[in-house]
C-alpha positions in Angstrom: 66.3 140.2 109.2 63.9 139.1 111.9 62.6 141.6 114.4 60.6 141.2 117.6 58.6 143.9 119.5 59.7 144.4 123.1 57.0 145.8 125.5 58.0 147.2 128.9 55.1 146.6 131.2 55.7 149.5 133.6 55.7 152.2 130.9 54.0 150.5 128.0 56.9 151.5 125.9 57.6 149.4 122.8 60.6 149.1 120.6 62.2 146.5 118.2 64.9 144.0 118.8 66.5 142.7 115.6 69.5 140.8 114.3 71.5 144.0 114.4 71.6 143.7 118.2 74.1 141.4 119.8 71.7 140.6 122.6 68.4 141.7 124.2 70.6 143.8 126.6 72.1 145.5 123.6 68.6 146.4 122.3 67.6 147.7 125.8 70.7 149.8 125.9 70.0 151.2 122.4 66.8 152.6 123.9 68.7 154.1 126.8 67.1 151.7 129.3 69.2 151.3 132.4 69.8 147.6 133.1 72.3 146.4 135.8 74.9 144.0 134.4 78.4 142.9 135.0 79.6 140.0 132.9 77.5 140.3 129.7 77.8 136.5 129.2 75.3 134.8 131.5 77.8 134.0 134.4 76.7 136.5 137.1 72.9 136.9 136.8 73.1 140.6 137.5 70.9 141.5 134.5 68.0 139.1 135.5 64.6 140.3 134.3 61.2 138.7 134.6 59.8 137.6 131.2 56.0 138.1 131.2 55.1 137.0 127.7 56.9 135.5 124.7 60.0 133.4 124.4 63.8 133.9 124.1 66.7 131.8 123.0 70.1 131.7 124.5 73.3 131.8 122.5 74.7 129.4 125.0 73.1 128.1 128.3 73.7 130.6 131.0 75.8 129.5 134.0 73.9 131.8 136.4 70.8 130.2 138.0 67.7 131.3 136.1 64.2 130.6 137.6 61.1 129.9 135.5 59.9 133.3 134.2 63.3 134.9 134.4 65.8 135.7 131.6 69.3 137.1 131.3 69.1 139.7 128.6 72.9 139.8 128.3 73.0 136.5 126.5 69.5 136.0 124.9 67.5 137.2 122.0 63.7 137.2 121.6 62.1 134.5 119.4 58.9 136.4 119.1 57.3 139.5 120.6 58.0 139.7 124.3 56.8 141.6 127.4 59.3 142.4 130.2 58.5 143.3 133.8 60.4 146.6 133.8 
């Protein structure tokens, strides 16, 4: 089982995202983090978050427009330790 440390810049809080989570959004929700979302599959872009450090991989390429430095946690998983602007 691989695990990555997720750091939230605003609070400095850290937690682990592992293979037991379906997505980064699932890991955030398991920590009772409030993230706006609608589709949970990369279509709408509602869950867009700025990725400050690290890398993620998408299960499938999102259809929503994603700018450099942004991720859609509903359909990605961290590849390594990451820092989020939240």
